[in-house]
Every structure is written in structure tokens, then in C-alpha cells.
N, C-alpha and C positions, 0 to 999 in steps of 0.2 A: 588029466592027472596033474601036469606042471602047472597048470592055473590054480587047480583045488590047492595042491601041497604048497605053494608060495601064498596064497590067499589066506589060508586060513589062521595062520599067526598071526598076520596082519589083523584081522576081522579081530580076533581075540584081545589084541591089543586095544584098540578102539573100543570095543566093548569096556573094557576094565577102563579106561580114559572119560569115557563119557559116564560112565557111574560115579567118577570123583567128582567131574565137571558138574553134573547135575544135584551135586550136593547130598546125594544118597549115603555118603559113608560120614558125613560131618560136615561144618560149614566151611565154604571156600570163597576167598578175596577175588575181587575184580583182578588184581594183578595174577592170583594164582590161575584163574578161569583164563585169563589170556594166553599163557603158557600152555594151558590143555588143549586149548583152540588150536595154536600153533603146530602142538603134538598130532592133532588130528588131521590135520590139514596137509602135514606131512607123509601120514601113513597114506592119505588119498592120493596123494601124488606117487608113492609107492605102487600101489594099486593100478594107477594110471598108466605107469611104465609095464607093469605086467601085461597089461591088457594090449597094449601097441605093440610089445615084443613079439607077443602070441599072435597079434593080427599080421603083421610082417610076416612071421612063420606060415601062416595058414593061407596067406596069398602066394606065398613062393610054393607051397605043397597044391597048389589048386583047391583048396578044403575049404576056403573063404566063403561061405553062404550069403550071397546077398539079394535084396530083393528089389528090382526097379519099378519105378513106376513114372510117368510124369509128373514133375515138381514143378511148382513157380520158382524161379532163382530167387525173386528178391523176397518170398516168404520164408524160404532155407535162409538166405543171410540173415533177415533180420531176427529168427529166433537165434543163430547164434550170438549177434552181436548183443542182445539183451542179456543173455547169461554172462558176457564179459562187462557190463556196463559198470557194475558195485566194485570189480578188481580194478578198474580204468580210473574210475573215481578216486580209487584209494591211493592211486599212486599219481594223482594229478595228472591225468592225461585226458586229453579229448576225445573220445571215442565215437565216431558218427558214420552215415551210411549216404551215398550218393546212388540212388537207384531212381532208373525212368520206368516210366509206366509202359504197359503194353510188351514187355519182353517174351518171347516164345517160351513155352516150356522147354525143360531139360528133363533127360530120364537118368534117375538117381537112386541111389539107395540111401533112403534117409539117413539111418544109422552112422553109415560110414561117411557119409559127407558131413553131415555135424561135427566129425571127429576130424576131418580134413579140415575145416573152417576154424575148429576149436584149437588144431593145433598151430596154425597159421596164428591166430589172435593171442595164443599164448605167450610166442614168440615174439610177437609185437609189444605186448605189455612189458615182455621180461628186459628187452632190449632198448624201449623208448624212454629216457629219462621225465624226469618231473617236469610238468609245464608244454612236454611233446604232446603231438596229436597222431592219430590212428584213423585212417580212413577204410571203409569197405565199399568198393564200388562195383557196379556190373551196366552192361551195354550191350548190345548186337554187333557183330563183327562179321560182315558179309565178305571179305577178302580177307582171309586169314593170313596171306604172304605180307599183308601191311603191318602186321604187331608180331612177328615170328623172326623179325631180323636180327635181336639181340640174344636168342637162344645160343645157350653155349653147346658147342659139339659134343662135349660129355654128356649132356643131357639127351640130347635127339641128335642123330644124324640128319643132316639137309633134308635127306630122302625120306625120313620118318615123319616131317612136318607137311601137314595139310596145305595142299596149293588151292583148294577151293573149298564150297561149301558154307553155310551159316552156322556160327557159334557164338553162343554165350560166353563173355568174359567177364571173369569175376577176378577183382584186383584187392589185395589187402597190401595198403601203403602207410608204412610209419616214419616218423622223423628220427630213428633212433640212431644207433652206432653206424648204421652200414654193414656192408660185407667187404672184403677184400677180392675183386676181381678174378685173381688166380683160384679163389673159393670158390665161385659161383657154381662151377662144373660139378663139384662133388659134394655139396652142401646135402643131397638128398639121398647120400649113401650111408649106410647103418653106422652110428657111432661116429660119424665125423660131424664136427662143428669148428665152425671159421675160429681163428685166432682171436679175433678182437670181440666176437661175441662171445666168449669165455668170461669177458670180463663183464659182462651185464648183472644185473643186480640177484639173476640167481644163475648158477651152473646147470647146463642141459646136458642131458645124456647122447644126444645125436640121433634119436629112433623117432621122434615125433615127424619131420620132415621125410626119412625114409617111408615111414607108414603112408604119407601124403602123396608120395609118388606112386606105390604100390597101388592104393586106392583110385588114384586118378586114371591109371592106365587101367584098371578094371572098369572106370566109366568109359571107355574109349576116349578118353581126353587128354589134356597137355598141362605140364605145370612147369614153371621156370622161375627164377629169380633175377630181377635187376637193380643195381645197388651202384653207391659210391660211399666210400667210407666218409664218415662223419656227416653223410647227409642224405640218410634213411635207406629204406629199402621197399620195394615193389615185388610183391609174389602176385605172378598170376597163372590163372588157371582157364583154359579153354575147353567148354564143353559142347559136344554138337546140339547144336538147337533141333528141336523136334517140330515138327510140322503140325499147324494148326488143324485140329480134326473141323470139318467143314460142317456149320449150322445146317439142321436139318429143317 
């Protein structure tokens, strides 16, 4: 009901703007069309915020329906990165991937995983200046203890972190404004945004990373951030690697 009640007026607004933008109510200049496009993008951001907040509540209430299947991590990454190439190019940001072949599959719900990476990429674009770069990489980690040393205890207590097992590590690295060290442990909380990241190209709600944490938990994985102010940030996701099925 909440989703319907909040989205219905926005849908009506988008429909009205679209009628004007498509010149069905009279001629539209290029300058006018640009403003109308901006209005529609703002409405879409509002819908995304509503969906994210509802998603967080569903996870907390145990009512989020997920459909897990073995997925190729490289394909998941490429699918998300492709969607953000235009936005990155518009901001004069180089967006690229570093993906080895032969990674084991991960058990993932495709829809929520796409939203996880989408939130991380959206933040990276927001807080990376023109001329910067964003790299999305993946690799296989066979000793998780070698990569979890910088995880803030506010995110996970030491006993919660894995001591063994194989994991696929996915990282989103940007050359943006970075995150103060004292904020690294709290940025995955709802409505929290590091002080210097409020100075990005657009303001955020602090909901996107909270959704990422809930969704990664549901995948049996781990997520954290490493950063130095002014030197960019790296967001890391660890997902349990699935054993390859033997060939018959």
C-alpha cells in the first residue's frame, strides 16, 4: 500500500511531463526538452528512493522474496557497468572493468545483486570528479583472512568474519573525494552519509548503502569500504564461491 500510495502521484507527474516533452500539447524547444528530461530523471530518482526504503524494510521484516541461482560474477558485473557507461561519459569519468576468466559461480538473486552494484556505481559517479576513473574488478580469494584486516569493527565483529573458504571478491574503486576514517564504520546505516560526501555533485539520502548491507547479508556475504580522504574509495563485496559442478 505504501509503495502504491507514494508512486501513484509520481507516475501521474511523469505521464504529464512526457506528454509535453513529446510535443503532443504543442511545439517544444530543445531547451524546454532538456528541463523536462531533468524533471523526469528527478521523478525516477524519487521512485528509486521509495523502492530502496521499502526494500530495506522488507529485508528487516523477513519478507523480501529472493530467487537464488548460480550466476557468473563477470556477467553480473558487466551487465551493471554497461548501464552506467553513458552516465560516466557524461561526467567525463572513465568507467572500466578488470575481470579474469575462470571465476567460480556465486549464488545470487539477480535483481537485488544488480541493485547492490547499481547503488555502488551510482555513488562512485556522484563522488568522482571530472577526469576521474572508476574500476570494477573481481577475483578469487582463497584465504579470506588476508583481505578482511581493514574491515571496521562497526561493520562486523572479528568473530563474524570468515576465517576460511573460497570467496569471489568484487571491488568498486573510484578516484573521488574519499571517506573519512571515522565514518567508514557507519556509512552502511540508514540515513547516514559521510560529511565530505555531502559535498558531491548531488546529495544522497544514505539509503543506498543500507540496502547494499541488507542485500549482501541475505547473500551470505560481506561488504565494507576502505578509503582515504582525497584519495578515493574502494567498496568490497565478498560472496561465497560455489563449487563447480563436475562434468558428466
